[in-house]
C-alpha angles and dihedrals in degrees: 000000000000090000135023114263117225108211119222117263119253112265128203104250091209090060091048090050093047093051094042090053091049098047103024094227121148110272096242090052090053089050091052092050092050091048087057096051101266092121103155136055090246094054093046092049090050090050093049094049107097096172111144088222086080092064121117107256124237095249089075092068115094114240094003092118090048090049093050092049090052092049091049089050091052091049093048091050095043091240119171111257125196127190114210108204138169134254100240128085093266090049097050093044091049090051091047092052093056093041089055092043090056091044088054087057090048092249125136112215133182121234134192127202108196123228116249088215104041104026104023123205122328133357111355115201096216092048091048089051090053092047091051093047090051090064104263111160099180124034120193120190122205124195091358143045105086092108097034097108101149099042093045093047088051092053094046092048089054094053098264114126115218122209110196118205110178145138106200124113113298115244121226089257121037122220119261094250126154089245135358119208108190128141094223096045109138091244095045118112095202110137089205118045108177104090121144122243088261089051091054090045088051090057091048089052089047093053092044096049096039096226131070103272100226090175089067097051092096092058092047090051093051092051093047095050095040092053090048095238118171111277093218134106112354094359091059090053093047094047095045091052092040093054088049088052092050092051091063089066092223096137108078094204094055092046091052092045092050091048093053090047092047091239123150099230092191088067099037118146137180092271091055090051093048098045106026112023102032096048090053093050090046092049092071092059092043096052109016133351127324094215096093089060090065091048089050094050096047104036125112092193109099092197091053090046092051092049094050092044091054090048089050091051091052092045091051090052089049088051091052090049091050090051091050092048092052092044090052093050092047091049089056092054092047097045093120096036115110113161111005122185090216136347132227111173127174139178138171119272097351111167104271094204094065102042094099090055092050091048090054092049090051092049089054091047103042099025094226138102110279139198120194116193133187115210120215104207092199095057099027090229128128119209126187156122137265136204128197134214132221114344093324108135103225094180093054091044091058099033094088088053090056096107090064090055131082094213132004136172145136140095140272095294104036139022140183124207149165121210139165111270092236089060096058095094091051091048090050092051092047094051094045091051092048093047091050089056091051104041091135091061093043094055097035116113133170088220127222117303112225113212101188136012117213128195130214094269095045095055088064091067094059113113133174088246092056092047089051091050092050092048091049093049100044101029162128089079128208143098111008091359100063127176109275114266116223128192119220107198127202099344123163108223123207091225149345123201139167111243140183131054093293096035088231094127122079121210127192132191117205100168141325092293106032128061135163135220125196117185119215091005099099091119089069092067096096092050090052097046095091117090093241116122120272129212118205143155127222147132127275119248141145133244124199119201126164089357091301118118122204136177110261123200108210099210118222101173143350130221098212091175087069087071088074104025144006094069095140099061117160103242120175108223115247123200109218102156126103111314124228100244122235130204089277099036113153114206138336112192097168117091105266127209118254091257090058098046131084106255114249132165113242105231096227102041109023087234126125112272114212105170102082117109111242143175128203120220141170108242121179090345096308134095118255130183109215111203125198114231096155093114094054120107112251097237142118092284089078091056097047086100122045112268134199101212147170118220115182096189105083095207095049091043092054090049092051092044091053095046105039103043094166090066127076123232118209110214102167140026098252090063089065091066086082111091114247129170097214133032125184123203103206105185143010119286118242087233122027092222087060088065093051090050092053091046094050091050094049123098093191117136091212129036119196118203113207099150093182113201117190119229090246090053092048089054091050093047091056090067112107132190096261090054089054091049090051092047093051090048090053093047091052090050091050092043093191128033121187115227088232089061098050095103091056091044091052090051089049091054092044091243134128120238090254091054093046091050090051092051093048091052090052093048091046091054089051092048091240090125136026115218128195134159095280108032151008113234123198117230102205092168093059113117117260113262131176119251089240089075089069114090090204091054092049091050089050092052092050090049092047088055091050090048094050096045101037113018103041103019119101119258088252089056091050089051092052090048093051093047093049093046090058091055097050 
């Protein structure tokens, strides 16, 4: 074992059975939830509820009302506004959130992303001086500023108000800013205080725009995951909704970035964001400038998005190469080092942007606190990063050496510093001596908490569908809500082999459906080659290759001693196979047997179909099985059997009614008083509450959700407020657009004709344009009016909500929505 394993606590099986019966969750999922402190039905239901209505509201943030009032004053007086961001993923998403919020208001703002190499982290006095000199009258920081006393004091003293929005640790003395928006401010009433910089920026945008800006949730989610914030409370709600937003593919920059990274954005999860998207956004700030990341995330030009995404991909590869180059050089200097107490390594002109990554790698390899420094031979200064291990406080260990440093900062686990090159030996001696005195802290570890132990027989019941159900129920996973850790005891694997170019990755095959992957453990292949049983711990995932999906165990650690001993471990059996559903069963995503499924006639064969995903609910005091048909093709096959159906679109409903006369269309609520066994919802409701009203009046035993959305409607629903602002700006610039030129104009604006037609209807209702048979004429003198005064725009917003909640949400999310809607 590399780390201690903390065995799961004993759980009363009667409590597990009681909660399982009440909620219908798989037993092993209930056990995981109880292990994590959700030990009652009420606590679990609260955990599973991802409704955004549960978010902390902006009024709980100290100074946010003051900040918004100052921003509105600046807008009213046409004052120059500058956003001061940061170069990491949290910083660029924070900046993008406010840039888009201002665009929604029709306001152009400036933004500055500091250089890691020239400006460093946080407010830089020289840069503030330049910004003030350039005419900025209001400066807003995002993801930084709380420790920027001198630069902020300079700006305020020169008549520039500074609004600080930040989430980092509060210093003993706060800067003298005009307003400080921080979730942990002493006068804040936020019940949850650990938002990311992007999360705080999201709340600023929310307060500024007046409504929850759902179109910015994806950016807030990226910043939250990238900055490794706890995925609990509000953050879990933001990330869950943000991932859902990303999956729609509405943000051009993310779509282009995912394409260049070969990532399926429609299936994106928190792990993908943390290990694929965030590192690519971070790579710009590590190697070049972070500014293009903001352009990428806010552009409506697909060509520009593709170009920047390709550059980011190349930059990320360059970053990986730089890491490898430094690691190789460090390895040469440590060739004869075996068990160091602490490490301080330095070299000339190492890439500064990757030193923290290298330090983390060395901590993993040598199990000791590590500093990695790059020496500039021209200045004689060494600049670098450090990472700690265990509970050793690296910041405290170096704090009393501060006087020998040029710059120093950080926290217990990580530091950044600049020091004269001739002081490196003294620094090394100081750190080694301190680490020697605190070896207990260096080598302390809380271990790895095991959530569930599985036996040889139980592993056979694992299926990709069950893993998907668990992930959907317990996720999104991240800090303080980690992926469940399972223990597989005494299993005989078919094979273990080292794979990849460097043979650093270990792959195991258990059976035709279950495999394992262990990164940076390839050297263990010879030890695992014998047929003796193996005990390991890991997380559950899935891997799809050649259109075949298997369960994949992501190995965290091996207990190789178990190959010779420990074969009589006391393992409490855990049932993880398909559950027999109860009247309130929640979700079964595994493929059930016919006896466990609700009977339904397959349209083409007349046979029972048992492969549709379903959820069982209590609606209006009776049990209903809700069945997911959203992946079915909308064709005549559906109508081969008579249907009782609801179609909200009058034109589509009339067409169906005329064509399929053996089916019954429901057009009003009283018709639902007649008892029917099956009810089909054909399309999206114009208002999501309309769907819940129909559902509550229905007495059907089975509800089928088709929610057909036409391609034209999907195009329209992709239009967001910033695109409308951009379109209006282009129309005003053109003044007059001939109807014959509309196709070219739509291409110029990167819109489809459906999207352009929608925008023109909105602007016509607001009197921003005048439309006749021959031309569209801008009306620049028309009074300003909010988009919400357009009936077409309001209908679009209602449809967008229906689409997000019902058409593209998972069945689990629909279930959560339906449950919460019944309690409102």
